MARTI-843828 format. One record per residue (C-alpha): chain; y, x, z. Coordinates in pm, whole numbers, plus 50000, padded with zeros to 5 digits. Each point is the difference from the previous one (the first is absolute). Example, Ala and Ser with C-alpha at 12.3 -4.5 7.8 and 13.67 -1.06 7.14 Angstrom:
<nodes>
+---+-------+-------+-------+
: c : north :  east :    up :
+---+-------+-------+-------+
: A : 49550 : 51230 : 50780 :
: A : 50344 : 50137 : 49934 :
+---+-------+-------+-------+
</nodes>
This chain:
<nodes>
+---+-------+-------+-------+
: c : north :  east :    up :
+---+-------+-------+-------+
: A : 66354 : 57668 : 21869 :
: A : 49651 : 49849 : 50014 :
: A : 49913 : 49864 : 50343 :
: A : 49680 : 49915 : 50182 :
: A : 50080 : 49696 : 50216 :
: A : 49782 : 49933 : 50303 :
: A : 49941 : 49636 : 50097 :
: A : 49825 : 49943 : 50332 :
: A : 49788 : 49706 : 50111 :
: A : 50286 : 49843 : 50195 :
: A : 50252 : 50036 : 49715 :
: A : 49857 : 49745 : 49759 :
: A : 50319 : 49861 : 49853 :
: A : 50189 : 50086 : 49682 :
: A : 50323 : 50025 : 50199 :
: A : 49877 : 50299 : 50201 :
: A : 50254 : 50284 : 49988 :
: A : 49787 : 50261 : 49822 :
: A : 49909 : 49761 : 49718 :
: A : 50363 : 49904 : 49952 :
: A : 50080 : 50369 : 49961 :
: A : 49736 : 50046 : 49731 :
: A : 49964 : 49924 : 49632 :
: A : 49683 : 49835 : 49866 :
: A : 50050 : 50177 : 49667 :
: A : 49975 : 50350 : 50143 :
: A : 49875 : 49997 : 50360 :
: A : 49658 : 49966 : 50162 :
: A : 49912 : 49775 : 50294 :
: A : 49743 : 50148 : 50235 :
: A : 49791 : 49780 : 50230 :
: A : 49697 : 50110 : 50198 :
: A : 49733 : 49868 : 50233 :
: A : 49917 : 50305 : 50211 :
: A : 49767 : 50083 : 50284 :
: A : 50281 : 50160 : 50197 :
: A : 50163 : 49658 : 50042 :
: A : 49716 : 49745 : 49987 :
: A : 49760 : 50178 : 50233 :
: A : 50280 : 50095 : 50240 :
: A : 49961 : 49814 : 50333 :
: A : 49702 : 49801 : 49873 :
: A : 50211 : 49724 : 49844 :
: A : 49863 : 49646 : 49993 :
: A : 49797 : 49938 : 49679 :
: A : 50215 : 49696 : 49916 :
: A : 50314 : 50211 : 50035 :
: A : 49862 : 50265 : 49765 :
: A : 49889 : 49734 : 49754 :
: A : 50338 : 49827 : 50006 :
: A : 50183 : 50327 : 49939 :
: A : 49775 : 50121 : 49718 :
: A : 49982 : 49662 : 49826 :
: A : 50375 : 49947 : 50018 :
: A : 50058 : 50353 : 49869 :
: A : 49765 : 49950 : 49705 :
: A : 50164 : 49671 : 49908 :
: A : 50345 : 50156 : 50023 :
: A : 49892 : 50289 : 49779 :
: A : 49891 : 49743 : 49740 :
: A : 50341 : 49831 : 50025 :
: A : 50179 : 50331 : 49949 :
: A : 49793 : 50083 : 49694 :
: A : 50077 : 49656 : 49858 :
: A : 50371 : 50074 : 50054 :
: A : 49975 : 50319 : 49795 :
: A : 49944 : 50266 : 50268 :
: A : 49749 : 50281 : 49968 :
: A : 49791 : 49990 : 50319 :
: A : 49762 : 50266 : 50124 :
: A : 49781 : 49819 : 50252 :
: A : 49745 : 50176 : 50218 :
: A : 49721 : 49777 : 50124 :
: A : 49837 : 50089 : 50329 :
: A : 49677 : 50118 : 49838 :
: A : 50168 : 50216 : 49734 :
: A : 49806 : 50332 : 50009 :
: A : 50313 : 50193 : 49905 :
: A : 50208 : 49865 : 50287 :
: A : 50154 : 50253 : 50237 :
: A : 49969 : 49747 : 50283 :
: A : 50368 : 50008 : 50100 :
: A : 50319 : 49833 : 49880 :
: A : 50194 : 50327 : 49942 :
: A : 49696 : 50149 : 49831 :
: A : 49962 : 49710 : 49757 :
: A : 50371 : 49996 : 49921 :
: A : 49992 : 50374 : 49921 :
: A : 49681 : 49970 : 49795 :
: A : 50132 : 49716 : 49788 :
: A : 50345 : 50154 : 49960 :
: A : 49850 : 50325 : 49879 :
: A : 49773 : 49824 : 49749 :
: A : 50289 : 49792 : 49868 :
: A : 50242 : 50290 : 49978 :
: A : 50248 : 49845 : 50243 :
: A : 50286 : 50225 : 50106 :
: A : 50068 : 49821 : 50329 :
: A : 49837 : 49760 : 50246 :
: A : 50175 : 49700 : 50148 :
: A : 49901 : 49749 : 50270 :
: A : 50144 : 49725 : 50210 :
: A : 50007 : 50104 : 50365 :
: A : 49668 : 49912 : 50168 :
: A : 49980 : 49801 : 50321 :
: A : 49845 : 50270 : 50215 :
: A : 50120 : 50342 : 50103 :
: A : 49668 : 50171 : 49923 :
: A : 50016 : 49919 : 49630 :
: A : 50375 : 50062 : 49983 :
: A : 49940 : 50351 : 50133 :
: A : 49713 : 50063 : 49759 :
: A : 50197 : 49888 : 49694 :
: A : 50309 : 50198 : 50098 :
: A : 49783 : 50307 : 50049 :
: A : 49864 : 49943 : 49648 :
: A : 50353 : 49998 : 49858 :
: A : 50010 : 49629 : 49917 :
: A : 50346 : 49840 : 49982 :
: A : 50010 : 49698 : 50231 :
: A : 50232 : 49704 : 49948 :
: A : 50081 : 49775 : 50294 :
: A : 49808 : 49673 : 49994 :
: A : 50280 : 49750 : 49937 :
: A : 49775 : 49695 : 50001 :
: A : 50102 : 49972 : 50365 :
: A : 50326 : 49832 : 50097 :
: A : 50109 : 50268 : 50245 :
: A : 50018 : 50356 : 49870 :
: A : 49935 : 50288 : 50237 :
: A : 50374 : 50060 : 50017 :
: A : 50079 : 49637 : 50069 :
: A : 49754 : 49984 : 50287 :
: A : 50119 : 50330 : 50145 :
: A : 50361 : 49885 : 49976 :
: A : 49909 : 49687 : 50193 :
: A : 49799 : 50193 : 50261 :
: A : 50252 : 50279 : 50056 :
: A : 50159 : 49989 : 50346 :
: A : 49793 : 49707 : 50131 :
: A : 49832 : 50037 : 50337 :
: A : 49721 : 49763 : 49899 :
: A : 49878 : 49918 : 49650 :
: A : 49921 : 49632 : 50043 :
: A : 49876 : 49815 : 49695 :
: A : 50201 : 49683 : 50063 :
: A : 50332 : 50172 : 49933 :
: A : 49868 : 50176 : 49691 :
: A : 49866 : 49667 : 49876 :
: A : 50342 : 49840 : 50029 :
: A : 50147 : 50275 : 49786 :
: A : 49730 : 49942 : 49739 :
: A : 50072 : 49628 : 50000 :
: A : 50366 : 50073 : 49929 :
: A : 49912 : 50255 : 49733 :
: A : 49759 : 49773 : 49813 :
: A : 50176 : 49669 : 50062 :
: A : 49667 : 49841 : 50089 :
: A : 50043 : 49684 : 50210 :
: A : 50371 : 50068 : 50035 :
: A : 50305 : 49778 : 49975 :
: A : 50279 : 50250 : 49947 :
: A : 49983 : 50235 : 50298 :
: A : 49804 : 49756 : 50216 :
: A : 49625 : 49935 : 50009 :
: A : 49879 : 49667 : 49871 :
: A : 49942 : 49766 : 50291 :
: A : 50226 : 50196 : 50232 :
: A : 49735 : 50235 : 50143 :
: A : 49859 : 50327 : 49872 :
: A : 49654 : 49960 : 50145 :
: A : 49776 : 49697 : 50060 :
: A : 49711 : 50188 : 50152 :
: A : 50000 : 49779 : 50309 :
: A : 49885 : 49714 : 49776 :
: A : 49718 : 50204 : 49851 :
: A : 49765 : 50031 : 50296 :
: A : 49800 : 49680 : 49998 :
: A : 49635 : 50016 : 50107 :
: A : 49736 : 49945 : 49733 :
: A : 50003 : 49658 : 49832 :
: A : 49717 : 49755 : 50050 :
: A : 49971 : 49951 : 49624 :
: A : 50099 : 50221 : 49709 :
: A : 50157 : 49833 : 49700 :
: A : 49975 : 50309 : 49783 :
: A : 49719 : 50124 : 49781 :
: A : 50093 : 50360 : 50067 :
: A : 50115 : 50279 : 49768 :
: A : 49930 : 49998 : 49628 :
: A : 49697 : 50210 : 49910 :
: A : 49879 : 50143 : 49670 :
: A : 49661 : 50060 : 49843 :
: A : 49956 : 50366 : 49899 :
: A : 50030 : 50064 : 49626 :
: A : 49807 : 50268 : 49809 :
: A : 50237 : 50279 : 50103 :
: A : 49982 : 49906 : 50367 :
: A : 49622 : 49952 : 49990 :
: A : 49963 : 50355 : 49870 :
: A : 50208 : 50123 : 50294 :
: A : 49791 : 49799 : 50245 :
: A : 49683 : 50162 : 49863 :
: A : 50161 : 50342 : 50039 :
: A : 50113 : 49937 : 50357 :
: A : 49663 : 49859 : 50100 :
: A : 49829 : 50313 : 49868 :
: A : 50243 : 50261 : 50128 :
: A : 50114 : 49862 : 50337 :
: A : 49693 : 49828 : 50150 :
: A : 50059 : 50132 : 50352 :
: A : 50368 : 49908 : 50040 :
: A : 50079 : 49737 : 50263 :
: A : 50052 : 49660 : 49838 :
: A : 49830 : 49759 : 49763 :
: A : 50059 : 50017 : 49627 :
: A : 49827 : 49673 : 49909 :
: A : 50225 : 49702 : 49945 :
: A : 50288 : 50204 : 49855 :
: A : 50264 : 49755 : 49875 :
: A : 50342 : 50166 : 50019 :
: A : 50250 : 49987 : 49715 :
: A : 49996 : 50318 : 49795 :
: A : 50268 : 49927 : 49736 :
: A : 50365 : 49907 : 50012 :
: A : 49933 : 49659 : 49845 :
: A : 49744 : 49925 : 50269 :
: A : 50237 : 50122 : 50273 :
: A : 50273 : 49771 : 49865 :
: A : 49756 : 49709 : 50008 :
: A : 49912 : 50086 : 50361 :
: A : 50371 : 50002 : 50087 :
: A : 50056 : 49659 : 49841 :
: A : 49695 : 49862 : 50181 :
: A : 50127 : 50119 : 50336 :
: A : 50352 : 49869 : 49949 :
: A : 49859 : 49661 : 49902 :
: A : 49719 : 49961 : 50252 :
: A : 50038 : 50250 : 50284 :
: A : 50367 : 50064 : 50064 :
: A : 50095 : 49655 : 50138 :
: A : 49780 : 50054 : 50309 :
: A : 50005 : 50380 : 50008 :
: A : 50278 : 50020 : 50258 :
: A : 49850 : 49768 : 50257 :
: A : 49661 : 50167 : 50008 :
: A : 50059 : 50359 : 49894 :
: A : 49896 : 50132 : 50342 :
: A : 49697 : 49771 : 50040 :
: A : 49639 : 50116 : 49978 :
: A : 49687 : 49799 : 49919 :
: A : 49652 : 50149 : 49998 :
: A : 49878 : 49798 : 49700 :
: A : 50330 : 50015 : 49806 :
: A : 50092 : 50365 : 49934 :
: A : 50295 : 49925 : 49770 :
: A : 50168 : 49684 : 50135 :
: A : 50340 : 49969 : 49826 :
: A : 50048 : 50372 : 49935 :
: A : 50090 : 50116 : 49651 :
: A : 49778 : 50311 : 49959 :
: A : 50268 : 50126 : 49763 :
: A : 50056 : 50327 : 50187 :
: A : 49724 : 50179 : 49808 :
: A : 50158 : 49902 : 49669 :
: A : 50351 : 50083 : 50118 :
: A : 49900 : 50339 : 50137 :
: A : 49808 : 50086 : 49683 :
: A : 50299 : 49919 : 49779 :
: A : 49858 : 49690 : 49832 :
: A : 50280 : 49795 : 50156 :
: A : 50355 : 50091 : 50095 :
: A : 50166 : 49919 : 50333 :
: A : 50293 : 49807 : 49859 :
: A : 49795 : 49782 : 49766 :
: A : 49786 : 49897 : 50297 :
: A : 50301 : 49932 : 50220 :
: A : 50189 : 49812 : 49730 :
: A : 49698 : 49776 : 49946 :
: A : 49990 : 49923 : 50373 :
: A : 50376 : 49943 : 50012 :
: A : 49976 : 49753 : 49709 :
: A : 49732 : 49810 : 50189 :
: A : 50245 : 49954 : 50288 :
: A : 50291 : 49889 : 49782 :
: A : 49770 : 49763 : 49810 :
: A : 49895 : 49838 : 50328 :
: A : 49640 : 50113 : 49960 :
: A : 49979 : 50229 : 50305 :
: A : 50188 : 49996 : 50334 :
: A : 50244 : 50268 : 50104 :
: A : 49788 : 50143 : 50281 :
: A : 49716 : 50068 : 49753 :
: A : 50216 : 50147 : 49726 :
: A : 50214 : 50212 : 50231 :
: A : 49694 : 50134 : 50182 :
: A : 49829 : 50087 : 49674 :
: A : 50306 : 50170 : 49849 :
: A : 50057 : 50192 : 50324 :
: A : 49656 : 50157 : 49970 :
: A : 50094 : 50140 : 49659 :
: A : 50367 : 50099 : 50000 :
: A : 50009 : 50053 : 50373 :
: A : 49679 : 50140 : 50140 :
: A : 49853 : 50155 : 49683 :
: A : 50321 : 50183 : 49907 :
: A : 50060 : 50098 : 50361 :
: A : 49661 : 50164 : 50059 :
: A : 50031 : 50192 : 49673 :
: A : 50338 : 50128 : 50116 :
: A : 49851 : 50106 : 50333 :
: A : 49707 : 50179 : 49832 :
: A : 50217 : 50216 : 49779 :
: A : 50271 : 50055 : 50260 :
: A : 49757 : 50117 : 50267 :
: A : 49824 : 50248 : 49774 :
: A : 49649 : 50135 : 49937 :
: A : 49907 : 50043 : 50367 :
: A : 50047 : 49630 : 50078 :
: A : 49630 : 49918 : 49960 :
: A : 49902 : 50266 : 50256 :
: A : 50216 : 49868 : 50285 :
: A : 49835 : 49899 : 50326 :
: A : 50269 : 49919 : 50255 :
: A : 49757 : 49843 : 50247 :
: A : 49747 : 50280 : 49980 :
: A : 49709 : 49777 : 49899 :
: A : 49688 : 50188 : 49891 :
: A : 49708 : 49757 : 50030 :
: A : 49765 : 49969 : 49702 :
: A : 50050 : 49680 : 49801 :
: A : 49735 : 49760 : 50134 :
: A : 49694 : 49933 : 49787 :
: A : 50096 : 49632 : 49986 :
: A : 50263 : 50094 : 49741 :
: A : 49716 : 50103 : 49769 :
: A : 49800 : 49684 : 50057 :
: A : 49826 : 50115 : 50315 :
: A : 49893 : 49737 : 50253 :
: A : 50254 : 49835 : 50227 :
: A : 49995 : 49677 : 50200 :
: A : 50375 : 49958 : 49949 :
: A : 50017 : 49725 : 49739 :
: A : 50359 : 50068 : 49897 :
: A : 49933 : 50368 : 49932 :
: A : 49669 : 49933 : 49828 :
: A : 50159 : 49732 : 49780 :
: A : 50299 : 50213 : 49896 :
: A : 49777 : 50297 : 49916 :
: A : 49746 : 49785 : 49813 :
: A : 50280 : 49843 : 49795 :
: A : 50135 : 50347 : 49924 :
: A : 49653 : 50114 : 49897 :
: A : 49953 : 49701 : 49769 :
: A : 50346 : 49964 : 49845 :
: A : 50187 : 50330 : 50054 :
: A : 50262 : 49769 : 50151 :
: A : 50129 : 49873 : 50333 :
: A : 50342 : 49852 : 50059 :
: A : 50271 : 50165 : 50207 :
: A : 49919 : 49837 : 50335 :
: A : 49632 : 50083 : 49972 :
: A : 50096 : 50360 : 49930 :
: A : 50267 : 50021 : 50272 :
: A : 49868 : 49784 : 50283 :
: A : 49622 : 50028 : 49961 :
: A : 49889 : 50335 : 49856 :
: A : 50327 : 50181 : 50069 :
: A : 50040 : 49856 : 50349 :
: A : 49643 : 50093 : 50090 :
: A : 50034 : 50355 : 49868 :
: A : 50323 : 50050 : 50194 :
: A : 49864 : 49857 : 50324 :
: A : 49692 : 50223 : 50000 :
: A : 50204 : 50307 : 49906 :
: A : 49853 : 50069 : 49657 :
: A : 50125 : 50307 : 49813 :
: A : 50286 : 49867 : 49783 :
: A : 49904 : 50234 : 49716 :
: A : 49657 : 49839 : 49984 :
: A : 50157 : 49655 : 50019 :
: A : 50239 : 50093 : 49718 :
: A : 49719 : 50126 : 49779 :
: A : 49796 : 49685 : 50064 :
: A : 50282 : 49766 : 49898 :
: A : 50086 : 50214 : 49699 :
: A : 49641 : 49995 : 49882 :
: A : 49887 : 49641 : 50058 :
: A : 50284 : 49785 : 49864 :
: A : 50059 : 49929 : 49632 :
: A : 50380 : 50002 : 50041 :
: A : 50017 : 50320 : 50207 :
: A : 50200 : 50297 : 49871 :
: A : 50121 : 50264 : 50242 :
: A : 50373 : 49923 : 49970 :
: A : 49943 : 49643 : 50119 :
: A : 49691 : 50041 : 50216 :
: A : 50099 : 50301 : 50213 :
: A : 50318 : 49851 : 50154 :
: A : 49816 : 49674 : 50065 :
: A : 49718 : 50185 : 50175 :
: A : 50150 : 50314 : 50153 :
: A : 50321 : 49818 : 50093 :
: A : 49963 : 49624 : 50034 :
: A : 49636 : 49977 : 50104 :
: A : 49926 : 50316 : 50200 :
: A : 50347 : 50099 : 50127 :
: A : 49902 : 50356 : 49911 :
: A : 50348 : 50071 : 49861 :
: A : 50152 : 49950 : 50345 :
: A : 50207 : 49696 : 49910 :
: A : 50152 : 50084 : 49664 :
: A : 49894 : 49657 : 49873 :
: A : 49901 : 49788 : 50299 :
: A : 50204 : 49966 : 50318 :
: A : 49680 : 49950 : 50200 :
: A : 49624 : 50021 : 49941 :
: A : 49844 : 49692 : 49842 :
: A : 49735 : 49932 : 50262 :
: A : 49876 : 49667 : 50128 :
: A : 49731 : 49846 : 50214 :
: A : 49755 : 49740 : 49875 :
: A : 50244 : 49712 : 50056 :
: A : 50199 : 50075 : 49683 :
: A : 49684 : 50023 : 49789 :
: A : 49874 : 49672 : 50145 :
: A : 50330 : 49827 : 49925 :
: A : 50015 : 50119 : 49640 :
: A : 49634 : 49976 : 49897 :
: A : 49667 : 49825 : 50041 :
: A : 49819 : 50324 : 50078 :
: A : 49972 : 49953 : 50373 :
: A : 49815 : 49668 : 50007 :
: A : 49662 : 50139 : 49898 :
: A : 50043 : 50352 : 50140 :
: A : 49751 : 50156 : 50240 :
: A : 50297 : 50073 : 50227 :
: A : 50220 : 49743 : 50175 :
: A : 50364 : 50043 : 49913 :
: A : 50122 : 49835 : 50320 :
: A : 49794 : 50234 : 50219 :
: A : 50201 : 50298 : 50119 :
: A : 49731 : 50196 : 50184 :
: A : 49629 : 49984 : 50065 :
: A : 49705 : 49910 : 49783 :
: A : 50111 : 49875 : 49660 :
: A : 50367 : 50090 : 50041 :
: A : 50179 : 50047 : 49667 :
: A : 50030 : 50374 : 49929 :
: A : 50354 : 49951 : 49875 :
: A : 50100 : 49871 : 50346 :
: A : 49865 : 50310 : 50170 :
: A : 50107 : 50259 : 49745 :
: A : 50354 : 49861 : 49983 :
: A : 50072 : 50081 : 50365 :
: A : 49815 : 50330 : 49980 :
: A : 50227 : 50106 : 49712 :
: A : 50315 : 49903 : 50190 :
: A : 49885 : 50176 : 50315 :
: A : 49905 : 50329 : 49836 :
: A : 50326 : 50010 : 49802 :
: A : 50223 : 49881 : 50281 :
: A : 50215 : 50312 : 50010 :
: A : 50061 : 49973 : 49628 :
: A : 50102 : 49632 : 49996 :
: A : 50123 : 49911 : 50349 :
: A : 50362 : 50029 : 49885 :
: A : 49953 : 49791 : 49686 :
: A : 50197 : 49677 : 50055 :
: A : 49771 : 49804 : 49767 :
: A : 49703 : 50088 : 50222 :
: A : 50157 : 49939 : 50339 :
: A : 49841 : 49657 : 50043 :
: A : 49657 : 50142 : 49921 :
: A : 50028 : 50258 : 50274 :
: A : 50144 : 49753 : 50247 :
: A : 49699 : 49774 : 49942 :
: A : 49764 : 50295 : 50048 :
: A : 50175 : 50108 : 50318 :
: A : 49978 : 49649 : 50148 :
: A : 49623 : 50004 : 49978 :
: A : 49809 : 50075 : 50317 :
: A : 49900 : 50362 : 50031 :
: A : 49629 : 49922 : 50006 :
: A : 50032 : 49788 : 49684 :
: A : 50179 : 50282 : 49819 :
: A : 49725 : 50239 : 50107 :
: A : 49734 : 49762 : 49867 :
: A : 50179 : 49960 : 49666 :
: A : 50035 : 50375 : 49954 :
: A : 49640 : 50070 : 50100 :
: A : 49860 : 49737 : 49763 :
: A : 50223 : 50114 : 49716 :
: A : 49896 : 50360 : 50056 :
: A : 49638 : 49890 : 49991 :
: A : 50058 : 49854 : 49652 :
: A : 50170 : 50319 : 49881 :
: A : 49716 : 50209 : 50144 :
: A : 49758 : 49793 : 49791 :
: A : 50194 : 50087 : 49687 :
: A : 49999 : 50368 : 50090 :
: A : 49622 : 49980 : 50046 :
: A : 49964 : 49853 : 49652 :
: A : 49919 : 49653 : 50126 :
: A : 50168 : 49670 : 49920 :
: A : 50129 : 49695 : 50184 :
+---+-------+-------+-------+
</nodes>
């Protein structure tokens, strides 16, 4: 039986299930850059360029390994413009009797391929299969990541001594919340000059996507497995030792700090989760990196990453449409580079525009926090995150946004909304020092909008959260305020929200 084997832009590894089920001597690999995917949601130009360049390099690798590859470039005049359409077109031309694919990471494409009669194989590059996650989740009142993470530690043996965690504790997160350092002793992530293949992609993206939010100039991401491996080695050597201490810190002039920026390569398939984690574990055992850094880094991969994928597939196709808090406000123009006097928001958005990257605290506690406090439509927030970040694929982005950031799933992931006033941002960043607003000012001229919007959010959702034990102290603090002060806070916060509704900024 001759097969047409689909390989998607986030399946760029020879160990992907559909390739393992094929035969280079008889089968055809189909890869395609299509308008239906690239133009969808107005993806960041750097994200499109990374995907296309990595795909083209991988196609070259497959051909060198003996595979026949039918590759559709974006400007191919014969392209059908869709993934199922290109698979069918190439299969028909090749005389394939069946079509095979590794399960995609979003329900929309899964549905489309199933409808087209494509056989889907479960993506076993992940450590927890759908069944394994469902078995763990079955019967639990709350699906908390920490307990899933412990099971994954036992299953992988990472940082384990028999049945016990190395160091005696499962989680060292309390040691990973230091404010930004005065001096960085790290040159940042390893970058790469575009080769001829990547330069051709950059020319294409510049011509075809000129109006998408984000800057294409300065593209320097890895686009091959060898480059991704070099980036991993660079991080383990130079970034990991201080990653733990400062992983939550934010500096306006230092967008990367000690972060790895490996998530784009991992999510595209250029790196595997266990090879990354084993490299980090070796750094601990060799005395190169401390336990709090290594444990925190590994937890992000075998804990959080596997957990959110499990949630996405367990919750089903309607997950991205959930809106438990009933938020409907248009995403503020500041998310598209519009004017704002809030330095933290402006900085996080500008960094996103320039690099197609922001680290997890910038996403959660700056842009996500702001969107939640003003009541932005979670669907619009979801689409923004999915479009602007180079590492964003729906299986990983949707639970982080719909669940963790916006609490739109009603608490499937988070036990409480992740909201904060300006004090947290001030403690963990240098944004507030040169801001037009004063972070210590609670009301009146120049008061930090986060301080006002925080209480407004709690007040308008009081009935929803008054019984949440993790929020009891927040409401007790609010209730202890003088009535006239509460009225002032709510009036000033509403004034800010009214400005957004009028299309203005603050």
